[in-house]
N, C-alpha and C positions, 0 to 999 in steps of 0.2 A: 502493499500499499503506499502511495507517495505521500509525504507531508508535506503541508503548505510551508513554503519556505519564508512566507511572511507572517511576523508574529500576530497575534490576535488585536493588539492595540493599533495596528496599521492598516489601511483601507488603500484600495487603487480608486484614484480620482482620474477621469478623463477629462483632459483639458483639451478643449475644442478651439482649434486655430484655423484660420483662413490662409490658404497658399494658393496663389494665382486662382482664386475663385472658388477652390473648392474646400472643403472642410476636412481637416485631419483629427481623429481622437489620439492623442498622445498620453499613455499611461503615467500618471505620476503619484508617487508614493507620497502621503501625507499622514502625520499623525492624528488620529480622532478620539483617542479616550486617553492621551497622557496628560495629565493635571497634577501638577506637585503644589500643595498647600504649605506654604511657609507658617502660616499662623493665622490667629483671629483677631479682630479689633478688640481691644478691651472694654469698649462701650457696648458692643454687640453681646459680649460675653455677660456683661452685668446685666442688660437687659433680658437676656436668656434666662438667668437666674432669677430676675424680678418675676418675669412670665411664669416661671415654675412656681415662686412662692404664691403667687396670685391665684395661680390655677388649682392649687393644692385643696383638696386631696385628689384632684382629677388630675390627669396628665394633660400635657398641651404637646402640639406638633407643630413644626415649620419646616420650610425648605431654606436652605443656605444657599447665597451667592457669593461668588469670589470675583476678586477683580486683581489682577497683578500677582496671584498666589496668596492673597488674603481674603480669608472669608471678612467679609464686611457687611452684609445686608442681609435680612429674612424676609421671607414671603408667610405671612399667614393665609392660608387658602378657605375660601369660602365654603362651607359644607363640611368641614372637618367636625368629626365626631369623637368627643372626650368621654372618658369614663375613669373610674379608680383604676383600672387594670391596663386600660389601652387607650390610643387615640388612633382614629382612622383618616387618612387623606385620600381624597378623591382626585385620582390622577388624571381626571378629564378636567381638572380646575387647575393643572400645573402651569405655570406661564411658559412661553415659548422662549428659548433663548441659550446661548451657549455657556453661560457662566455659572450654571447651576453646580455649586460644590457638592451638597448634599442635603442633609437633614439635621433637625435638632429636636429632642424631645425630651420630656422630664419621667423621671421614676420616682412616684411620691412615696415608695418604700425605702429609698435611698440607696438602692442597689444599683451600682455604676457598672453594670455589665449587660449587654445585649442578651435578650431572651432570644427564644427561637423564632418567634413572630418578628422581633427586629432584624435579625439575620435574613429572613425571607424577604423584607421591606427594603433593606438597604440597597441593594444592585438597583432595584428600580427608581431609586431617588438620588443616587449621585456615589460619589466615591468616598466621602468623607462624612461621618456622622458623630454628633455630639450628643451625649447622654448627660443631663443634670440630674442631681438628686437631692432629696430632702436632707439636710435644712436648708439647701441653697445658699451656703455660703461660698466664698471665692474659690476654694479649691474641690467644690463639690460638684465635679463634671470631669468627663473623659471623653476623648476623641476615639473613633474607630473606623477602620477601613470598611469597604463593602462587605467583605468576608468575615467581620466581626473581630478581626485583630486589634488590639490595643494600638495606638499611634500618636506619638508626642507631635504636639504643636505649639508653637511660641505665642504668648499672649503680647500682642504688638498695642503700644499706647496710642 
């Protein structure tokens, strides 16, 4: 069986150019899923912790956006359903855009590790995911990759 020589995070894009009146399709390799996050803005992290505290004892959920490798914005989606043990985002309400970094949600029980439901959700929402937990202090959060592995990111002033 022949293996695909192109890593899964690359795709072939056909660049269409006109040459002497005819269109030529030239395959061009480009990255479509490589995103490196250096950190999260401190004011956004403070807002996430405050949202968790204000939503307690229910969970909250939001999508995160990045710019230049820094998570700097959140989107609270209409129709999000929250409860004491889960929060559900309707993917039909997700904004279009290329700067979606991942998600953030709270665990009112204070457990800072992804549940099985979180791990199933993460890949659909992006690459980086922040879980915040009660009592929602400055260090009551962790970042995870889409496969549920812990990931260190810097808090940027």
